[in-house]
Legacy VTK file of the C-alpha trace (Angstrom):
# vtk DataFile Version 3.0
C-alpha trace
ASCII
DATASET POLYDATA
POINTS 288 float
0.128 0.099 0.120
1.557 3.241 -1.051
-0.896 5.896 0.529
-2.879 6.273 3.830
-6.276 7.726 4.418
-6.404 9.050 7.785
-9.960 9.767 9.258
-10.238 11.872 12.585
-13.375 12.422 14.625
-13.911 16.044 15.986
-16.264 14.570 18.668
-15.384 10.880 19.517
-16.452 8.165 18.958
-15.424 7.648 15.656
-18.148 5.234 14.253
-16.871 1.895 13.285
-19.359 1.249 10.683
-18.615 4.665 9.032
-14.911 3.527 8.835
-15.820 0.407 7.352
-17.958 2.087 4.792
-15.224 4.390 3.767
-12.540 1.501 3.792
-14.766 -0.464 1.227
-15.256 2.743 -0.860
-11.253 3.178 -1.219
-10.739 -0.527 -1.364
-8.508 -0.359 1.724
-6.789 -2.624 3.974
-7.575 -3.211 7.916
-7.727 0.026 9.611
-4.947 0.841 12.059
-6.059 2.652 15.098
-4.008 5.832 16.048
-6.216 6.945 18.985
-9.108 4.977 20.364
-12.488 6.340 18.835
-10.785 9.197 17.601
-8.368 8.535 14.500
-7.503 5.542 12.453
-5.493 5.051 9.276
-6.567 3.163 6.404
-3.870 1.932 4.044
-4.693 2.357 0.297
-3.180 1.349 -2.925
-3.489 4.675 -4.569
-4.534 8.253 -3.397
-8.204 7.947 -2.945
-10.777 10.214 -4.690
-11.216 12.896 -2.111
-14.583 14.047 -3.306
-16.036 10.700 -3.233
-14.773 10.202 0.511
-16.098 13.763 1.457
-19.493 12.545 0.023
-19.414 9.453 2.037
-18.448 11.537 5.368
-21.134 14.067 4.488
-22.954 15.107 7.854
-20.190 13.529 10.188
-17.813 15.656 12.035
-15.019 13.571 10.594
-12.157 14.875 8.685
-10.242 12.784 5.981
-6.364 13.337 5.128
-4.650 11.435 2.369
-0.930 11.087 2.405
1.843 9.166 0.697
3.253 6.525 3.169
6.953 7.644 2.502
8.189 10.598 4.049
4.963 11.099 6.082
6.428 12.583 9.163
7.490 16.002 8.404
10.858 17.839 9.872
9.277 21.509 9.571
6.092 23.096 10.597
5.009 26.378 9.406
1.878 27.694 10.792
-0.103 30.591 10.616
-1.404 32.417 13.559
-4.702 33.913 13.475
-7.584 31.592 13.269
-4.958 28.818 13.133
-2.970 28.484 16.176
-5.406 31.280 17.822
-9.006 31.078 17.597
-9.562 34.487 16.456
-8.215 37.403 14.541
-6.089 39.565 16.787
-6.368 42.717 14.798
-9.925 42.480 14.941
-9.881 42.129 18.590
-7.427 45.179 18.797
-9.889 47.135 16.878
-12.581 46.461 19.334
-10.898 48.700 21.791
-11.084 51.449 19.256
-14.820 51.000 18.630
-13.944 49.643 14.975
-14.512 45.838 15.270
-17.241 45.448 12.827
-15.645 47.517 10.206
-12.223 46.019 10.527
-13.476 42.537 10.789
-15.269 43.174 7.461
-12.320 44.189 5.616
-10.290 41.235 7.375
-13.077 38.810 5.940
-12.576 40.170 2.475
-8.694 39.982 2.745
-8.804 36.411 3.974
-11.296 35.350 1.385
-8.970 36.869 -1.325
-11.359 39.463 -2.326
-8.890 42.235 -1.854
-4.911 42.517 -1.755
-3.755 41.617 1.699
-1.030 44.267 2.126
-3.654 47.014 1.116
-6.043 45.642 3.417
-3.475 45.655 6.078
-2.402 49.113 5.698
-6.045 50.323 5.318
-6.854 48.690 8.785
-3.881 49.828 10.760
-4.453 53.332 9.606
-7.972 53.279 11.156
-6.215 52.551 14.364
-4.180 55.569 14.520
-4.075 57.149 17.968
-5.012 54.137 19.747
-3.424 53.777 23.292
-0.681 51.143 23.402
-2.414 49.323 26.377
-4.923 48.149 24.025
-2.369 45.578 22.981
-1.946 44.073 26.323
-5.738 44.156 26.778
-5.933 42.404 23.363
-3.551 39.834 24.486
-5.476 39.043 27.603
-8.357 37.947 25.110
-6.107 35.569 23.193
-7.241 31.804 23.235
-5.000 28.976 21.824
-6.717 26.480 19.270
-7.349 23.067 20.980
-4.226 20.995 20.134
-1.581 23.712 19.302
0.571 22.948 22.172
0.312 19.341 21.284
1.349 19.729 17.838
4.294 22.030 18.546
5.567 20.058 21.397
5.085 16.591 19.639
6.999 17.573 16.498
9.728 19.375 18.486
10.184 16.348 20.599
10.819 14.290 17.161
13.231 16.622 15.752
11.199 18.923 13.793
11.936 22.818 13.605
8.688 24.948 14.160
7.853 28.487 13.259
4.919 30.759 13.502
4.447 33.017 10.535
1.730 35.646 10.418
0.218 38.512 8.451
-0.442 39.847 11.895
1.749 41.449 14.360
5.175 40.723 16.119
3.578 41.953 19.507
1.472 38.653 19.414
3.522 36.264 17.563
6.500 36.780 20.183
3.885 35.714 23.003
2.362 33.118 20.983
5.612 31.631 20.126
6.813 31.528 23.971
3.496 30.194 24.989
3.203 27.409 22.653
6.875 26.779 22.211
7.882 27.684 18.354
11.381 27.777 17.635
10.808 31.214 15.703
8.330 33.629 14.794
7.744 36.017 11.787
5.099 38.876 11.419
4.549 42.555 10.814
5.589 45.415 12.835
3.113 47.908 14.462
4.797 51.211 14.593
3.995 53.712 17.576
5.291 56.940 19.006
5.802 55.458 22.543
2.152 56.224 23.763
-0.122 55.320 20.837
-0.138 53.579 17.492
0.705 55.785 14.630
-1.383 53.991 12.070
1.413 52.661 10.221
2.975 49.274 9.737
6.543 48.424 9.208
7.523 47.831 5.540
7.927 45.458 3.701
4.624 43.984 4.698
4.732 40.089 5.616
2.211 38.747 2.764
1.365 35.525 1.032
4.891 35.916 -1.098
6.814 36.481 2.374
5.095 33.254 3.987
6.127 31.214 1.183
9.611 32.958 1.281
10.006 31.906 4.921
8.925 28.249 3.949
11.792 27.986 1.321
14.367 29.917 3.440
13.789 27.672 6.638
13.912 24.538 4.526
17.017 25.656 2.859
18.652 26.751 6.249
17.920 23.289 7.793
18.867 21.296 4.725
15.474 19.914 4.011
13.647 19.207 0.909
10.121 20.928 0.685
8.439 17.369 0.581
9.439 17.272 4.437
7.669 20.391 5.340
4.186 20.730 6.853
2.433 24.062 6.419
-1.100 24.996 8.070
-3.454 28.079 7.491
-6.574 29.370 6.937
-6.599 32.463 4.752
-5.904 33.478 1.100
-2.339 34.817 2.266
-1.616 31.205 3.343
-2.268 29.398 -0.114
1.218 29.758 -1.640
2.689 28.163 1.369
0.041 25.508 1.535
0.450 24.521 -2.104
4.282 24.281 -1.772
4.638 22.519 1.376
5.217 18.711 1.325
1.817 18.585 3.522
-0.312 21.876 3.260
-3.247 21.798 5.300
-6.270 24.137 5.288
-7.216 24.391 8.798
-10.888 25.488 9.298
-10.292 27.680 6.164
-12.087 30.177 4.289
-13.989 28.698 1.031
-11.476 29.941 -1.234
-8.517 28.228 0.473
-10.459 24.965 1.270
-11.615 24.620 -2.160
-8.283 23.795 -3.739
-6.270 22.811 -0.514
-4.644 19.126 -1.131
-5.312 18.468 2.752
-7.949 20.105 4.904
-9.364 20.013 8.403
-12.914 21.303 8.891
-14.027 19.929 12.103
-11.152 18.311 14.250
-8.682 20.112 16.447
-5.021 20.649 15.449
-4.192 17.064 16.878
-5.481 15.908 13.308
-2.400 17.156 11.731
-0.415 14.700 14.116
-2.432 11.991 13.171
-1.939 12.761 9.546
1.579 12.157 10.225
0.895 8.812 11.671
1.539 9.876 15.365
-0.341 7.730 18.086
-1.894 8.761 21.087
0.872 7.401 22.982
3.464 9.478 21.176
1.762 12.790 21.676
3.350 15.119 23.944
0.814 16.703 26.226
LINES 1 289
288 0 1 2 3 4 5 6 7 8 9 10 11 12 13 14 15 16 17 18 19 20 21 22 23 24 25 26 27 28 29 30 31 32 33 34 35 36 37 38 39 40 41 42 43 44 45 46 47 48 49 50 51 52 53 54 55 56 57 58 59 60 61 62 63 64 65 66 67 68 69 70 71 72 73 74 75 76 77 78 79 80 81 82 83 84 85 86 87 88 89 90 91 92 93 94 95 96 97 98 99 100 101 102 103 104 105 106 107 108 109 110 111 112 113 114 115 116 117 118 119 120 121 122 123 124 125 126 127 128 129 130 131 132 133 134 135 136 137 138 139 140 141 142 143 144 145 146 147 148 149 150 151 152 153 154 155 156 157 158 159 160 161 162 163 164 165 166 167 168 169 170 171 172 173 174 175 176 177 178 179 180 181 182 183 184 185 186 187 188 189 190 191 192 193 194 195 196 197 198 199 200 201 202 203 204 205 206 207 208 209 210 211 212 213 214 215 216 217 218 219 220 221 222 223 224 225 226 227 228 229 230 231 232 233 234 235 236 237 238 239 240 241 242 243 244 245 246 247 248 249 250 251 252 253 254 255 256 257 258 259 260 261 262 263 264 265 266 267 268 269 270 271 272 273 274 275 276 277 278 279 280 281 282 283 284 285 286 287
């Protein structure tokens, strides 16, 4: 068997009957349990028709990810921050303290859906925050919540020798703190400019956009002597598409429709633990 189809239930138990239906559909071998009632691998002779698998899973809170057997465990993780490692958008939360959350969130949605240029949208949103007191940054940080499975994903991959990096179209004020909290080896983001008391409404140039995220993936792989096939990238927005397409395993995580539509792998229901199961990690190997 050259490929594996991994099924992950967002809410266990994973139905044995459903697993058997999918196994028959893809002409797979006996399932290998990765996590009791949560995740299984189904060995398959070739990459399955994921549209057909999706149709078989319709209505179930179960994700399916197909991967080749060879080179399954990745040596580099590059993760988006907002709405991926974190449950929300830090810029939208920051805007709440300026009374502009709805207006700025609307621009964020259009940007993440690929409807407007990311750099243009970022400059526009930051300009709207001119004069906002710097204490709003700390107040926004107090609202931050990690996506379930974030710590496990990073800790487990690091324990197995992988390099982990956070790359965000957001701001270094937050990536620095998230990287320390979760355990990333490195972080990259944009710089909010201030005058020592308030935001100036400007962002440092150059803007870290989709091309910069792709550049970070390539540069980190090169720095650590890795082929791109040995990399894993995860994100949810239009500015993540380039790195998702080029990574060995690119996962659209609870992604915007434009991103999910052409992703080779997607997680629509489960937590970030699904990325570990997609690499063949078992429950006993996951670092809490």
